[in-house]
PyMOL Python script that loads the backbone (N, CA, C, O; Angstrom):
from pymol import cmd

cmd.read_pdbstr("""\
ATOM      1  N   UNK A   1       7.841   7.523 -19.823  1.00  0.00           N
ATOM      2  CA  UNK A   1       7.347   8.841 -19.800  1.00  0.00           C
ATOM      3  C   UNK A   1       5.811   8.952 -19.553  1.00  0.00           C
ATOM      4  O   UNK A   1       4.988   8.345 -20.239  1.00  0.00           O
ATOM      5  N   UNK A   2       5.496   9.776 -18.520  1.00  0.00           N
ATOM      6  CA  UNK A   2       4.087   9.758 -18.043  1.00  0.00           C
ATOM      7  C   UNK A   2       3.245  10.494 -19.318  1.00  0.00           C
ATOM      8  O   UNK A   2       3.801  11.304 -20.060  1.00  0.00           O
ATOM      9  N   UNK A   3       1.941  10.130 -19.455  1.00  0.00           N
ATOM     10  CA  UNK A   3       1.044  10.612 -20.400  1.00  0.00           C
ATOM     11  C   UNK A   3       0.886  12.091 -20.252  1.00  0.00           C
ATOM     12  O   UNK A   3       0.953  12.539 -19.107  1.00  0.00           O
ATOM     13  N   UNK A   4       0.707  12.829 -21.144  1.00  0.00           N
ATOM     14  CA  UNK A   4       0.315  14.339 -21.108  1.00  0.00           C
ATOM     15  C   UNK A   4      -1.355  14.297 -20.954  1.00  0.00           C
ATOM     16  O   UNK A   4      -1.978  15.346 -20.793  1.00  0.00           O
ATOM     17  N   UNK A   5      -1.854  13.326 -21.000  1.00  0.00           N
ATOM     18  CA  UNK A   5      -3.355  13.330 -20.814  1.00  0.00           C
ATOM     19  C   UNK A   5      -3.723  13.193 -19.283  1.00  0.00           C
ATOM     20  O   UNK A   5      -3.450  12.102 -18.783  1.00  0.00           O
ATOM     21  N   UNK A   6      -4.252  14.060 -18.541  1.00  0.00           N
ATOM     22  CA  UNK A   6      -4.722  14.108 -17.126  1.00  0.00           C
ATOM     23  C   UNK A   6      -5.508  12.985 -16.744  1.00  0.00           C
ATOM     24  O   UNK A   6      -5.363  12.592 -15.587  1.00  0.00           O
ATOM     25  N   UNK A   7      -6.507  12.244 -17.662  1.00  0.00           N
ATOM     26  CA  UNK A   7      -7.174  11.146 -17.115  1.00  0.00           C
ATOM     27  C   UNK A   7      -6.402   9.896 -17.436  1.00  0.00           C
ATOM     28  O   UNK A   7      -6.691   8.803 -16.949  1.00  0.00           O
ATOM     29  N   UNK A   8      -5.439  10.090 -18.249  1.00  0.00           N
ATOM     30  CA  UNK A   8      -4.779   8.833 -18.422  1.00  0.00           C
ATOM     31  C   UNK A   8      -3.628   8.694 -17.115  1.00  0.00           C
ATOM     32  O   UNK A   8      -3.264   7.639 -16.596  1.00  0.00           O
ATOM     33  N   UNK A   9      -3.202  10.024 -16.776  1.00  0.00           N
ATOM     34  CA  UNK A   9      -2.113   9.922 -15.691  1.00  0.00           C
ATOM     35  C   UNK A   9      -2.772   9.474 -14.505  1.00  0.00           C
ATOM     36  O   UNK A   9      -2.185   8.646 -13.808  1.00  0.00           O
ATOM     37  N   UNK A  10      -4.127   9.974 -14.099  1.00  0.00           N
ATOM     38  CA  UNK A  10      -4.814   9.453 -12.926  1.00  0.00           C
ATOM     39  C   UNK A  10      -4.967   8.012 -12.985  1.00  0.00           C
ATOM     40  O   UNK A  10      -4.634   7.363 -11.993  1.00  0.00           O
ATOM     41  N   UNK A  11      -5.532   7.284 -14.249  1.00  0.00           N
ATOM     42  CA  UNK A  11      -5.420   6.120 -14.222  1.00  0.00           C
ATOM     43  C   UNK A  11      -4.115   5.223 -13.910  1.00  0.00           C
ATOM     44  O   UNK A  11      -4.171   4.150 -13.309  1.00  0.00           O
ATOM     45  N   UNK A  12      -2.981   5.789 -14.384  1.00  0.00           N
ATOM     46  CA  UNK A  12      -1.798   5.141 -13.928  1.00  0.00           C
ATOM     47  C   UNK A  12      -1.527   5.348 -12.666  1.00  0.00           C
ATOM     48  O   UNK A  12      -0.881   4.434 -12.155  1.00  0.00           O
ATOM     49  N   UNK A  13      -1.844   6.402 -11.844  1.00  0.00           N
ATOM     50  CA  UNK A  13      -1.332   6.376 -10.697  1.00  0.00           C
ATOM     51  C   UNK A  13      -2.321   5.327  -9.790  1.00  0.00           C
ATOM     52  O   UNK A  13      -1.831   4.719  -8.839  1.00  0.00           O
ATOM     53  N   UNK A  14      -3.599   5.182 -10.120  1.00  0.00           N
ATOM     54  CA  UNK A  14      -4.407   4.116  -9.531  1.00  0.00           C
ATOM     55  C   UNK A  14      -3.938   2.887  -9.635  1.00  0.00           C
ATOM     56  O   UNK A  14      -4.053   2.024  -8.764  1.00  0.00           O
ATOM     57  N   UNK A  15      -3.317   2.737 -10.850  1.00  0.00           N
ATOM     58  CA  UNK A  15      -2.913   1.338 -11.225  1.00  0.00           C
ATOM     59  C   UNK A  15      -1.342   1.027 -10.363  1.00  0.00           C
ATOM     60  O   UNK A  15      -1.084  -0.021  -9.771  1.00  0.00           O
ATOM     61  N   UNK A  16      -0.440   2.205 -10.481  1.00  0.00           N
ATOM     62  CA  UNK A  16       0.957   1.995  -9.470  1.00  0.00           C
ATOM     63  C   UNK A  16       0.319   1.879  -8.134  1.00  0.00           C
ATOM     64  O   UNK A  16       0.709   0.917  -7.472  1.00  0.00           O
ATOM     65  N   UNK A  17      -0.502   2.586  -7.635  1.00  0.00           N
ATOM     66  CA  UNK A  17      -0.844   2.301  -6.250  1.00  0.00           C
ATOM     67  C   UNK A  17      -1.386   0.805  -5.948  1.00  0.00           C
ATOM     68  O   UNK A  17      -1.047   0.265  -4.895  1.00  0.00           O
ATOM     69  N   UNK A  18      -2.096   0.241  -6.725  1.00  0.00           N
ATOM     70  CA  UNK A  18      -2.322  -1.216  -6.784  1.00  0.00           C
ATOM     71  C   UNK A  18      -1.213  -2.122  -6.628  1.00  0.00           C
ATOM     72  O   UNK A  18      -1.228  -3.130  -5.922  1.00  0.00           O
ATOM     73  N   UNK A  19      -0.181  -1.677  -7.376  1.00  0.00           N
ATOM     74  CA  UNK A  19       0.872  -2.602  -7.737  1.00  0.00           C
ATOM     75  C   UNK A  19       1.831  -2.579  -6.408  1.00  0.00           C
ATOM     76  O   UNK A  19       2.445  -3.566  -6.002  1.00  0.00           O
ATOM     77  N   UNK A  20       1.852  -1.203  -5.766  1.00  0.00           N
ATOM     78  CA  UNK A  20       2.532  -1.001  -4.588  1.00  0.00           C
ATOM     79  C   UNK A  20       1.885  -1.733  -3.453  1.00  0.00           C
ATOM     80  O   UNK A  20       2.634  -2.376  -2.717  1.00  0.00           O
ATOM     81  N   UNK A  21       0.579  -1.727  -3.204  1.00  0.00           N
ATOM     82  CA  UNK A  21       0.072  -2.485  -2.336  1.00  0.00           C
ATOM     83  C   UNK A  21       0.166  -4.088  -2.525  1.00  0.00           C
ATOM     84  O   UNK A  21       0.326  -4.873  -1.591  1.00  0.00           O
ATOM     85  N   UNK A  22       0.059  -4.392  -3.690  1.00  0.00           N
ATOM     86  CA  UNK A  22       0.388  -5.740  -3.877  1.00  0.00           C
ATOM     87  C   UNK A  22       1.750  -6.300  -3.499  1.00  0.00           C
ATOM     88  O   UNK A  22       1.835  -7.435  -3.030  1.00  0.00           O
ATOM     89  N   UNK A  23       2.838  -5.516  -3.696  1.00  0.00           N
ATOM     90  CA  UNK A  23       4.093  -6.005  -3.294  1.00  0.00           C
ATOM     91  C   UNK A  23       4.575  -5.588  -2.015  1.00  0.00           C
ATOM     92  O   UNK A  23       5.691  -5.935  -1.627  1.00  0.00           O
ATOM     93  N   UNK A  24       3.774  -4.826  -1.291  1.00  0.00           N
ATOM     94  CA  UNK A  24       4.117  -4.421   0.138  1.00  0.00           C
ATOM     95  C   UNK A  24       3.143  -5.308   1.134  1.00  0.00           C
ATOM     96  O   UNK A  24       3.442  -5.367   2.327  1.00  0.00           O
ATOM     97  N   UNK A  25       2.223  -5.851   0.743  1.00  0.00           N
ATOM     98  CA  UNK A  25       1.230  -6.252   1.682  1.00  0.00           C
ATOM     99  C   UNK A  25       1.779  -7.310   2.690  1.00  0.00           C
ATOM    100  O   UNK A  25       1.207  -7.293   3.780  1.00  0.00           O
ATOM    101  N   UNK A  26       2.742  -8.194   2.544  1.00  0.00           N
ATOM    102  CA  UNK A  26       3.287  -8.860   3.391  1.00  0.00           C
ATOM    103  C   UNK A  26       4.283  -8.198   4.410  1.00  0.00           C
ATOM    104  O   UNK A  26       4.628  -8.714   5.473  1.00  0.00           O
ATOM    105  N   UNK A  27       4.727  -6.876   3.889  1.00  0.00           N
ATOM    106  CA  UNK A  27       5.549  -6.148   4.806  1.00  0.00           C
ATOM    107  C   UNK A  27       4.913  -5.644   6.082  1.00  0.00           C
ATOM    108  O   UNK A  27       5.625  -5.588   7.084  1.00  0.00           O
ATOM    109  N   UNK A  28       3.795  -5.316   6.142  1.00  0.00           N
ATOM    110  CA  UNK A  28       2.993  -5.063   7.415  1.00  0.00           C
ATOM    111  C   UNK A  28       2.907  -6.154   8.473  1.00  0.00           C
ATOM    112  O   UNK A  28       2.997  -5.946   9.683  1.00  0.00           O
ATOM    113  N   UNK A  29       2.724  -7.330   7.899  1.00  0.00           N
ATOM    114  CA  UNK A  29       2.659  -8.556   8.972  1.00  0.00           C
ATOM    115  C   UNK A  29       4.079  -8.516   9.514  1.00  0.00           C
ATOM    116  O   UNK A  29       4.162  -8.430  10.739  1.00  0.00           O
ATOM    117  N   UNK A  30       5.077  -8.558   8.902  1.00  0.00           N
ATOM    118  CA  UNK A  30       6.321  -8.735   9.522  1.00  0.00           C
ATOM    119  C   UNK A  30       6.793  -7.350  10.322  1.00  0.00           C
ATOM    120  O   UNK A  30       7.361  -7.381  11.414  1.00  0.00           O
ATOM    121  N   UNK A  31       6.537  -6.409   9.763  1.00  0.00           N
ATOM    122  CA  UNK A  31       6.865  -5.030  10.703  1.00  0.00           C
ATOM    123  C   UNK A  31       6.092  -5.006  12.197  1.00  0.00           C
ATOM    124  O   UNK A  31       6.564  -4.593  13.256  1.00  0.00           O
ATOM    125  N   UNK A  32       4.973  -5.483  11.995  1.00  0.00           N
ATOM    126  CA  UNK A  32       4.159  -5.221  13.273  1.00  0.00           C
ATOM    127  C   UNK A  32       3.882  -6.457  14.131  1.00  0.00           C
ATOM    128  O   UNK A  32       3.220  -6.358  15.164  1.00  0.00           O
ATOM    129  N   UNK A  33       4.354  -7.544  13.736  1.00  0.00           N
ATOM    130  CA  UNK A  33       4.020  -8.813  14.378  1.00  0.00           C
ATOM    131  C   UNK A  33       4.366  -8.677  15.971  1.00  0.00           C
ATOM    132  O   UNK A  33       3.585  -9.080  16.833  1.00  0.00           O
ATOM    133  N   UNK A  34       5.431  -8.160  16.221  1.00  0.00           N
ATOM    134  CA  UNK A  34       5.704  -8.247  17.765  1.00  0.00           C
ATOM    135  C   UNK A  34       5.715  -6.868  18.348  1.00  0.00           C
ATOM    136  O   UNK A  34       6.474  -6.687  19.300  1.00  0.00           O
ATOM    137  N   UNK A  35       5.118  -6.048  17.995  1.00  0.00           N
ATOM    138  CA  UNK A  35       5.073  -4.748  18.490  1.00  0.00           C
ATOM    139  C   UNK A  35       3.820  -4.470  19.475  1.00  0.00           C
ATOM    140  O   UNK A  35       2.792  -5.144  19.406  1.00  0.00           O
ATOM    141  N   UNK A  36       3.991  -3.458  20.359  1.00  0.00           N
ATOM    142  CA  UNK A  36       2.789  -3.194  21.253  1.00  0.00           C
ATOM    143  C   UNK A  36       1.359  -3.099  20.221  1.00  0.00           C
ATOM    144  O   UNK A  36       0.250  -3.469  20.608  1.00  0.00           O
ATOM    145  N   UNK A  37       1.580  -2.640  19.108  1.00  0.00           N
ATOM    146  CA  UNK A  37       0.084  -2.428  18.411  1.00  0.00           C
ATOM    147  C   UNK A  37      -0.466  -4.044  18.163  1.00  0.00           C
ATOM    148  O   UNK A  37      -1.643  -4.367  18.327  1.00  0.00           O
ATOM    149  N   UNK A  38       0.363  -4.765  17.838  1.00  0.00           N
ATOM    150  CA  UNK A  38      -0.031  -6.187  17.636  1.00  0.00           C
ATOM    151  C   UNK A  38      -0.510  -6.907  18.612  1.00  0.00           C
ATOM    152  O   UNK A  38      -1.406  -7.744  18.501  1.00  0.00           O
ATOM    153  N   UNK A  39       0.271  -6.504  19.941  1.00  0.00           N
ATOM    154  CA  UNK A  39      -0.210  -7.333  21.182  1.00  0.00           C
ATOM    155  C   UNK A  39      -1.715  -6.771  21.619  1.00  0.00           C
ATOM    156  O   UNK A  39      -2.447  -7.505  22.283  1.00  0.00           O
ATOM    157  N   UNK A  40      -2.112  -5.548  21.253  1.00  0.00           N
ATOM    158  CA  UNK A  40      -3.283  -5.134  21.736  1.00  0.00           C
ATOM    159  C   UNK A  40      -4.339  -5.300  20.630  1.00  0.00           C
ATOM    160  O   UNK A  40      -5.478  -4.883  20.835  1.00  0.00           O
ATOM    161  N   UNK A  41      -3.964  -5.979  19.297  1.00  0.00           N
ATOM    162  CA  UNK A  41      -4.937  -6.314  18.234  1.00  0.00           C
ATOM    163  C   UNK A  41      -5.294  -4.989  17.198  1.00  0.00           C
ATOM    164  O   UNK A  41      -6.317  -4.956  16.513  1.00  0.00           O
ATOM    165  N   UNK A  42      -4.394  -4.046  17.211  1.00  0.00           N
ATOM    166  CA  UNK A  42      -4.668  -2.919  16.558  1.00  0.00           C
ATOM    167  C   UNK A  42      -4.481  -3.314  15.135  1.00  0.00           C
ATOM    168  O   UNK A  42      -3.623  -4.085  14.704  1.00  0.00           O
ATOM    169  N   UNK A  43      -5.512  -2.605  14.380  1.00  0.00           N
ATOM    170  CA  UNK A  43      -5.412  -3.251  12.874  1.00  0.00           C
ATOM    171  C   UNK A  43      -4.367  -1.878  12.199  1.00  0.00           C
ATOM    172  O   UNK A  43      -4.652  -0.681  12.148  1.00  0.00           O
ATOM    173  N   UNK A  44      -3.199  -2.526  11.770  1.00  0.00           N
ATOM    174  CA  UNK A  44      -2.111  -1.604  11.273  1.00  0.00           C
ATOM    175  C   UNK A  44      -2.297  -1.277   9.805  1.00  0.00           C
ATOM    176  O   UNK A  44      -1.554  -0.469   9.248  1.00  0.00           O
ATOM    177  N   UNK A  45      -3.272  -1.891   9.178  1.00  0.00           N
ATOM    178  CA  UNK A  45      -3.797  -1.533   7.633  1.00  0.00           C
ATOM    179  C   UNK A  45      -4.971  -0.715   7.622  1.00  0.00           C
ATOM    180  O   UNK A  45      -6.014  -1.174   7.154  1.00  0.00           O
ATOM    181  N   UNK A  46      -4.910   0.592   8.143  1.00  0.00           N
ATOM    182  CA  UNK A  46      -6.114   1.310   8.055  1.00  0.00           C
ATOM    183  C   UNK A  46      -6.483   1.794   6.721  1.00  0.00           C
ATOM    184  O   UNK A  46      -7.524   2.432   6.562  1.00  0.00           O
TER     185      UNK A  46
END
""", "prot")
cmd.dss("prot")
cmd.show_as("cartoon", "prot")
cmd.util.cbc("prot")
cmd.orient("prot")
């Protein structure tokens, strides 16, 4: 259950964003490896 304290909720959101980025970092490589964006060297993680 989320905290009722707004400051703690903000900290929880930042922590969750970090966890999501950690678990999805390899998905970008596989998703864009053979696309036109990859062929032109576009950075897909802005």
